[in-house]
C-alpha positions, 0 to 999 in steps of 0.5 A, spaced: 227 821 952 231 823 945 230 819 939 235 819 934 233 818 926 239 813 926 236 809 931 230 808 928 233 806 922 236 800 925 230 798 929 226 798 922 231 795 918 232 789 923 225 788 923 224 788 916 230 783 915 227 778 919 220 779 916 223 778 909 227 772 911 221 770 915 217 770 908 223 767 904 222 761 909 214 761 909 215 761 901 220 756 900 217 751 904 209 753 901 213 750 895 217 745 898 209 743 900 207 744 893 212 740 890 210 735 894 203 735 893 205 734 886 209 729 886 204 725 890 199 727 885 203 724 880 205 718 883 196 717 884 195 719 877 201 713 875 197 708 880 191 710 877 193 709 870 197 703 871 191 700 875 186 702 868 191 699 864 190 692 868 183 693 868 183 694 860 187 688 860 183 683 864 177 686 861 176 681 855 177 675 860 172 677 865 167 679 859 168 672 856 166 669 862 161 673 863 157 671 856 159 664 856 156 663 863 150 666 861 150 662 854 151 656 859 144 658 862 140 659 856 143 653 853 143 649 859 150 646 857 150 643 864 146 638 863 149 631 861 146 630 854 150 636 852 157 634 852 159 635 844 155 641 844 159 644 851 166 641 848 165 645 842 164 651 846 169 651 850 174 649 845 171 655 841 172 660 846 179 658 849 182 659 842 178 665 841 182 668 847 190 669 847 193 667 853 187 662 856 190 656 858 183 652 860 176 654 860 172 650 865 164 649 866 164 647 874 157 645 876 154 647 883 157 643 888 163 640 884 168 637 890 172 633 885 179 637 884 182 636 877 189 634 876 189 637 868 194 642 867 193 648 869 190 644 876 183 646 879 186 645 886 182 645 893 182 652 893 179 654 887 174 649 889 173 653 895 173 660 892 167 657 887 164 654 893 163 661 897 160 664 891 155 659 891 154 661 898 153 668 895 159 670 899 163 677 896 169 673 893 174 676 889 173 675 881 180 675 880 186 670 883 192 666 882 193 660 884 199 655 884 205 660 884 211 658 881 209 652 878 208 649 873 200 649 874 201 657 876 195 661 873 189 666 874 182 664 875 177 668 872 170 666 874 163 668 872 157 664 876 151 661 872 145 663 874 139 658 874 134 660 868 128 658 872 131 661 878 135 667 878 137 666 886 140 659 884 147 658 882 147 652 877 155 652 876 161 657 874 165 658 868 172 658 870 177 660 866 185 659 867 189 665 864 197 666 863 199 670 869 203 674 863 196 677 862 198 681 869 206 681 868 207 684 861 203 691 864 208 692 870 214 690 866 212 695 861 213 700 867 219 705 865 224 707 871 223 715 870 216 713 872 217 708 878 217 702 881 210 698 881 208 691 884 201 688 884 200 684 891 195 678 893 193 677 900 195 670 903 191 666 908 197 667 913 196 675 912 202 676 908 203 680 900 204 675 895 207 679 889 204 677 882 208 682 878 213 688 878 216 692 874 220 699 874 226 701 878 227 696 883 232 700 888 226 705 889 223 700 894 228 701 899 228 709 899 221 711 896 215 710 901 209 706 897 203 708 895 197 703 895 192 703 891 187 697 892 185 694 884 177 694 884 172 687 885 179 683 887 183 682 893 189 685 889 193 692 892 197 695 887 203 698 890 208 704 887 214 707 889 214 714 885 221 716 882 220 723 886 220 722 893 213 723 896 214 726 903 206 725 905 207 728 912 210 734 909 205 735 904 200 734 909 203 739 914 201 746 912 201 749 919 208 749 919 209 754 913 202 758 915 206 760 921 212 762 918 207 766 914 204 769 919 210 771 923 213 774 916 207 778 915 207 781 923 214 782 923 213 786 917 208 790 920 212 791 925 217 794 921 213 800 919 208 800 925 214 802 931 218 806 928 212 810 926 209 810 932 215 812 935 216 818 930 209 820 931 209 820 938 215 824 937 213 829 932 206 830 936 211 833 942 215 836 939 209 840 935 207 842 942 213 844 944 214 848 938 207 851 938 209 854 945 216 856 942 212 860 937 207 863 943 213 865 946 216 868 940 209 872 939 209 874 947 217 876 946 219 871 952 224 865 949 227 860 953 234 858 952 232 850 951 226 846 949 224 839 950 225 836 943 225 828 942 228 829 936 235 832 935 233 834 928 228 839 931 233 841 936 237 844 931 231 847 927 229 851 933 235 855 934 234 859 928 227 859 929 228 862 935 233 867 933 229 870 927 222 869 930 221 876 932 223 878 925 219 873 922 212 875 925 214 883 924 214 881 917 208 877 917 205 883 921 207 888 916 205 884 910 198 883 913 197 890 915 199 892 907 193 887 905 188 890 909 190 898 909 189 902 903 196 905 902 193 913 900 187 914 905 189 910 910 182 906 911 181 898 909 181 895 902 175 892 899 178 885 900 178 887 907 172 890 908 168 884 904 171 879 909 168 883 914 161 884 911 160 877 910 162 876 918 157 882 920 152 878 915 153 871 919 152 874 926 146 877 923 143 871 922 144 869 930 141 876 932 146 880 932 144 887 929 150 892 925 149 897 921 152 900 914 153 906 912 156 908 904 159 915 903 160 918 896 164 925 895 159 929 891 162 930 883 168 926 884 169 925 877 169 933 876 173 934 882 179 929 879 179 933 872 180 940 875 185 938 880 188 933 877 191 927 880 195 930 886 188 934 889 184 928 888 189 925 892 189 930 897 181 930 898 181 922 899 186 923 904 182 928 907 176 925 907 178 919 909 182 922 916 175 925 918 171 919 917 176 914 922 177 920 926 169 921 927 167 913 928 169 909 934 175 904 934 171 898 933 168 901 927 171 899 919 172 905 915 174 902 908 175 905 901 170 901 896 172 905 889 174 912 886 171 917 892 166 912 895 167 909 903 163 905 907 163 905 914 161 898 918 158 898 926 158 892 928 153 890 934 150 897 934 142 899 932 140 906 930 140 909 937 148 907 938 150 910 931 146 916 931 151 920 936 156 919 930 152 920 924 150 926 927 158 929 928 159 927 921 154 932 919 156 937 923 164 937 924 166 934 918 170 939 914 167 941 907 174 944 904 180 941 902 188 943 901 188 942 893 195 945 894 193 951 889 192 956 894 185 957 898 181 951 900 177 948 895 170 946 897 166 940 896 160 935 898 158 928 900 152 924 901 151 917 904 146 912 905 145 909 912 142 902 913 141 896 918 143 889 918 139 884 921 136 877 920 
């Protein structure tokens, strides 16, 4: 199968674009989720702030009722003998706090309603009676809404000093509903819209107070925030629309993010896998082609998978033999001394290292070092030309005398070395004897009669 880089580019680009689009969609969804979560948090904060303001506004009345209940219990003001003291305290307490419509001390068991404004109806009496029985009742409650007696009851139980478990009565503060309505009325429209609800016996929500932009009630879902120690609920419609479903649905954008990462990985992995497979196949074909070039046998066509390799193979196939021949020539030049035809010192060093490694595995080799005696004097007498002829003459005889597997190398000056791989003294003894008896000890210096010379050598065995 042929593979075109243009096709790979199209596949990779398509997957990359799809991955980037999914990543953009996931980013947009994550941003939306964060914005919705922030809007929800702002709405919750606004509800908590309003609740704190209401608590702060009502705290003085609740504290006053509790202090008055404690004082009443300590001074026993509920007894009939202390009517004057009781009246003066109630008048002082009523004038000390703003928006207090009336202060009452209601003895336990009172069942008669009080028609003085604001009226104390049977609803108020029922609330106090349930408190006397120890039931959990709201400490704040709106009574008689939209009537002249409209008020909020704030009460505190009066505990009998002699019997802490006995409720002797209640302090009942009737306060103006404007204490609450003023807080919500000051809510800015840009914050949202809020209502304070009180449940009715029929299960409906009675609106105690409201403030802000009421149009938000139609278009924005409300956030419910219960008011502590009461039956009231603070409902707030934030100015910024809050989609709670989106704020809590992280699965969708997480799936988009996973899809984006998957596509981005595939955009890199699939073309890479295809290219690596093609390269592996073509590298094997290229190896086979170079082996064919080395052996002098070339095919007309090679099964390349990449067209680019097919075009590249044509000039390689054409110039392969010339390239190999050139490499062989360069290799020979680095391994052979130009003057003598013997091996060079670097090549000899590499072969000697290999001999030492073989010796560690139990193979024995031998090394012969040969020196032309008085070589410096011969150079001085015969000159460079004559000494070069001596070196060629001596190296040629060494090469002819040894085996084809042996290595004759020129080290420096008139010193030569002969490596006998895989040979002990018994095997190389005939070779050494041949060198002693048959080596011509005279050379043609170019100045007439042959010039005599002598040489000396040392032999060693290389073993583990």
